[in-house]
N, C-alpha and C positions, 0 to 999 in steps of 0.2 A: 767356891765350887760353881759348876756350870748352872745357869738358870735358863729357863725356856722363854727368853725374850722373843718377841715376834714383831715383824714388820707388818703394818696394816696399810690399808688403801690410802690413808691420809699421809703416809710417809713415802709417797710414790717416787720422788726424785731425790737423788743424792749427788753431791759433787764428786764423791769417790765411792766406789764399791770394791771391797776386797773379798776375794773368794777363797775361803779356807781359813780355819782358826788353828792351824798347826804352828810350828816354829816360825815359818815364813810369814803367815798372815798376822800373827801377833806382833812380829817385828815390824812389818809394814804399817800396821795400825799405830804403833808407838810413834813412828816417824811422822805420819800424817797428823796425828793429834798434837805432837810437839810443835810442828811448823805451822799448822793451820787450825788452831783450837776453835775458831769461829765457823769453820766450814763443816757441812753435813757429810758424814760418811757412816758406812755400816760394814760389818764383816759378816758374810753369809757362810755358815758351816752346815754341811749336809748331815753330819753326825750329831749326836746328842750331847757332845761335850768337846772341849778344846784338846789340842795336842796332836791331832793327825795320827802319825805313826804311833805316838805314845798313848793315844786313846785306844787304838785297835790292838796293839801288841801287849797282851796280858799273859803271855805264856811264862812258864817257870824260868826265873833267872833273867828276864828281859832287861837289857841294859844298853847303854851306848857303846859303839865301837870306835867313837872319836872321843878324845879328851874333852871334858866340859869347860876347860879354860878357853878353848877355841870354839867349841860347839855352843857355848853360852853367848849371849849378846855382848857386844862391845859396850853397850850402855848399862848393863847390869852385871857386875862382877859375880863370878861363880865362887862360892866360898867352901864348897865341899870337896869330896874326893874327885880325882881327875876322871876316873871311870865311874859313872853314876848309873843307878838302877832306873827303870822306867818310872817307878813311883817318885823317886827323887826329882826326875826331870819334870814330871807333871806338877809337882809341888813348886818347882822353880817357875814354871809357866804360870801357875795360879798366882804366885806372888807378882809376876810381871804384869798380869792383867789388873790386879788390885792396885798396885803402886802407880799405874799409869791411867787409872780410871777408864779402862777399856770395856769393862763388863756391860755397861748400858749400850754399847755399840755392837755387841756380838749377838747374832741371831742364830740359834741352833735349830737343827731340823729343817733347814732351808736349802733345798737342792736345786741347782740351776739346771733347767731343762733345755734352754737355748739362749743365745745372745745374738742380737741383730743390730748392726750399726745403720743409722739413718744419716745419709750425707746432707739431707735438707735440714733436719732438726739438730744435727751435730751432737747426737748422744746415742748411747747403747740402750736397747730395750731388752730386759731379761725376763724370761718366764720362769717362775719359781714354784716348785712343789713343796708344800709345807707338811711336816709330819702330822698325821691324824686329821688333815683337812683335805677335802676333795677339790675345792676351788683353786685354780691356778692364780697365783699372785703375779702381777706385772709391775716391774720396777724399771726406772730409767736412771742413767748416771752419765755424767760428763766424762768420767775416766774410770776404766775398769782395770783392776790389778789382780791377775791370776796368781794365787799363792797356794794352789791345791796340791803341790808336790808333783811327783812324776809317776806314781803308780796307782793302780786300781785298788782302793781299799775294800771294795765290796766283793771282788772276784779275784782271788789269788790264782797263781799258776799251778796247775797239777797236770802232769803228763797223762796220756791215755794209756795206762798199763793194761795189758791183757789179763783177764781173769780177776780184776779188782773186785767185781761184784760177788765173787765166790768167797772172798775172805770173810771169816766169821768173827774176827776181832773188831776193834774200833779203829777207824781212820780219822785223823784230825789234821787240820792245817794250823800252824802256829798263829796265823793271822786271825783265826777264828777259834781260839782256844776255849773249850767248854769249861764253864765254872764247876761242873760236877765231875770232871775227869780226875780220878784218883789212880795214879800209876804205882802205888805202893805194892811191892812184890811182883810187879808185872814184868814180862819180857817186852822191851820196847825197841823198835827199829826206827831210827831217824833217817829218812831218805834225804840226802843232801849234805853238803859239807861247807856251806858258806857261813856268814856271820851268825845267822839264826841258829844253825846246828851247833856251832861252837859255843853259843850261849846256853842252849838247852841242855846239852849233854852233861856238863858238870853239875847243873842243878838237878837233873833227873837221876844222876848216878847216886845221889844221896838217899833215894827212896825206892828205886826199882830193884828187881832181882838182877837184871842186867840190861844195859842199853848198848845198842850197836849203831855206829855211824856207817851207813851204807852209801858209798859214793861211786859215781860212774868214773870220775877222774879226780886226782888230788887237788887240794887248795893250799895256797901259802898261808901260814899262820905266824903271827908275831907274838912271842911270849915275853914281852917287856914287862918290867915291874909295874904294878898298878899305879904307883906314884912316881913322878919325875924325881930324879936324884936331888934336885934343888929344893923340893917341897919341904922336907923336914928341917934343913938348915934355915930356910926363910921363916918358917913358922916359929922357930926357936928365937929369932931375933925380935919377935913381937912388933913387927912393922904394921903400919896401917893396912887394913885388909885390902884396900884398893891397890896399894903398892905391890903386895904379895901376888895378887891376881894378875896384875899387869906384867910382872917379871915372869911368872909361870906361863902366861899366855905367849909371851915372846919366846920363851924357851921351847915350848911345844911347837910353835910355828917354825923356829929355826931347825929343830930336830926333824920335823916332818918334811920341810922343804929339802933338807939334805937327802933324806931317803928317796923322795920323788926324783930329784936330780940323778941320784945313783941308779934308779930304776931305768932311766934312759941312757945314761952315759956309761955305767958299769954294771949292767944287769946280772952278769954271772957272779960278780963279787957280792951283790945283794942276795942272790940265790944261795950262795955258800953261807952267808951270815944267817939267813933264815933256817937253813937246814941244820946248821950247828946249834941254833937255839932248840930245835926239836930234838936232835940227838942227845943233847946234854940233859934232857928231862925225860927221856924214854928208856926202857930197859935195853941193855946192851944187844940183845938178840932181836930187837924190833926192826922190821924192814922199813926204815925211814924212806928210802928211795921209792919204794912202791907206793906208799900211802901218803907221803908229804912232799913229793917233788913233781910239781905240775909240768906239763909240756910247754906252757906259755911262760913268758918272762914275768918276773915280779911286777905287780901293779898293772899288768895288761888286763887283769881282773883284780877285784878287791883283795887286799891282804887282810885276813880276818884277825882281829885282836883277841888274844886269850890272856888276859891280865894275870901276871904271876904264873903263867902256864897252867891255868886251872884245867883246861881240857887234857893236857898231858898228865896231870896229876890223877885225873879220873881214870885214864888208861893204865897208869902205873898201879892203881889200887886194884885192878882186876874187875871193877864194876862196869867198865866201858871198854869197847873194842872197836876197831876199824876194819871194814871190809871194802875193798876196791874191786868192783865187779859190775856187770850189767844185769838188769832185771829182765828175766825171760818171761815170767808170769807170776801172778798171785795164785794161791790155792786157799783152801779153807783154813789152814793153820799157819800160813806165813808166805814167804817169798822164795820162788825157785829162781836161781841165778844162772847166768849163761855158762858158768863153769861147771854146772851140775850140782853145786852145793845148794842146801836148803836152809833158810833162816827162819826159825820158828818165831812167832810174834803174837802177843796179846793185843798190842797197840802199835799202829804204824803212824808215825808223824811225817807228814809230807812237807819237809822244809825245802821245797823245790823252787822257791822264789816267787816272783810276782810278774804281772803284766804291766808294761809301761803305757801310760796314757798321754795323749796330746792335750795340754791345758785342761786337765781334770776331766777329759772325755766330753766336754761341752760342745755341742754343734754350734758353729759360728756362721754368720751370714753378713754380707754387706749389701744393704739395700735389697734384701730378700734373696740374694744370690749366695748359695752355700760356699764357704771358704774351703778350698782344697789346700791343706797345709803343705802337701808335698811339692806344691808349686811356689812356696814362699821360702825366703832365706831370712835368717836371723840378723838383727842389728845388735851386735855386741852381746848376744846372749841375754838380751833384756827386752827388746821389742821385736816385732815382725814386720818385714817389708810389706807395705800396702795395707796394714791394719791400723786404723787411726785410734788414738787415745787408748791404747792397750799395752800394758806391760806384764811381764811374767817373771817369776823367780825360779831359777835353776841353780842348784848349788854345785859344789865340787864332788868329784868321785874319789880323789886321792887326798883331799884335805876336808876339814869340817865344812859341812853344808853352810853353816851360819857365817863363816868367814866371807863367803860370796854374798850372802844375804845383806850383810852390812854394807858392802860396796854397791850392790844393786839399789838398795834403798836410798843411798846418798845420790846416786846418779838420777834415779827417777824423780826424786824430790827437786833436784836442780833443774830438770826439764820442766817440771810443773811450775817452779818459781819463774823460769824464763817465760812461760806462757802467760802467767799472771802479770809479770812486769811489762810485757809488750802488748797486752790485750788480745792475745790469741786464744781461740777456743778449741783448736785442733792441732795435733802434732802427728806426723805420719812418716816413718822411714821410707825413703824412696831411692831406688837405684839412680845413680848419677850418670851423666853422659860417659864418663870414663869407665863405668862399670858395664857398658854394653858389651855383650859377648863374654862376660866373666864366666869362668868355669864354675859349674855348680858341684859342690862336694856333698857327700852324705852327712846326715846329722852327726854321726860318729864314725871316724876312721877305725875299722877293726884292728889296724896295726897299732892304734893308740890304746883302745879299750874295747874288749870283745866279750864282756859278760853275756850270758844267755839272754837276759831280759833286754839288752841292747840289740842284739842280733835279731831277736824275734819282732822288734818294733820298728826296725829301720824303714820298712816299706810304707809306714804311715806317718813318719815324722817329717817336720820341715827340714830344710837343708841349710848349708852355709856356703859362703863364697871362698875364694882363694886369696882374699886380701882383707885388710881392715876397711870399714868397720863391720864387715859381713862374716867375720869368723867368730867361733865360740869354742868351748872346751879347752880354754887355756888354763894354765895352772895358777895357783894363788901368788906364787913369787913373781909371775908376770903381770897379773891383773892388779896387784896391790898398789902399783904406781900407774898403770895404764888407765884404769877406769876413773880414778879421781881426776886425771888430767883431761878427760873427755869434755869438750866444750858443748854446752847445751845448744849453741847455734851452729854446730858443724853442718857441712853442706849436705849430708845424707838425711838430715831431719828437715822435713817441709812443714812450716807452720802456716796457719791461716786463721 
């Protein structure tokens, strides 16, 4: 379990500092400790425990929407069910921390207030706020690795609905689920239809009087079986656990890569497949086209996983329903819709998403000059042009986050090994002569992926170029060979 380790003034300088103790930060810490057991590093976590998303997400039914054979680390085989609960994932991360001796390196309740690079001293200076302490702690590090994920854990996204203050029931956001909330026998409206809503509704349906999924527009859902078809035959063979894990990992990767390719090359065939999955599990008179046929192509936004069709089962049972409409306003007893209908509610759950942050929302400066991220481009989705000794982790949207984490960790460590081997203390991505006049592209092309949290954040995100190594948002089937082939001494990396 998490312990309240604290950095003190006598531990002021570190070779490496990792920000965030979620799936990314724990993975990065494993690689650092494995390759440089003699060097000093710490993991700073703003919250009181490890897990990131899995620390904050305590709502009923919270689970992964990626299979754990690929969401789990390559260095630690996942032995459980392919779709895991939040509790199971936290247990897996707890085991990872213990098995790798990472607990003494993690400092909980340490929130980064600012990070400033000194060109003269060749290090980052971080100002840290510690829980329950007034004094600001100042730390320095030779290399800073941002593993804080991509959204604001403290402030979820909630639209500004008219009349919300008049509602006399309870309003909760899944990201901040109250421990004392009992929905037994209540009329619950879940606003939103993404992965969180798809998880919540089957869990709530078991206890509430009725739960309604209120969506502005439809979402694609995939109702594949909870277990891969190969899982039972492999376990029956009594193979070594590592063999079973590796085969299932490859099988999930192959299946997902095919779906991703299909979303680009044959999107209407994939749409038909997803619609057939829904129709086969819903009543014959259910309006599938209205409620489950989005305007966008499959995987232009996330396809939400509903293992074994549990969302559809809740609808079949009569305990759950779907309403596709606009919110006109709230009143004392529920929600008035644009169609004129009224949804009565005792509890409203705002499963409306999150706000995306740039590098954990930390203000950065170089020699005291604030960094404007909108003027920077990414180097391979791993470092940023003009920012020395700084790496970050950003996972995939259409494949498991951790598949990219494993590739990024390998690349960052190879860069650090190159620095050590050649006596360098600074590495910085720089535009080359041939990049002069390079067309700048947005952080995400909306034609590629246009989820609401992406579009809301475009104006504050860094960008990308129109060529390698300044592109990002590639797919796993492209990067699984591309990133391992990147040379640490390539011309876009300047060392000194």
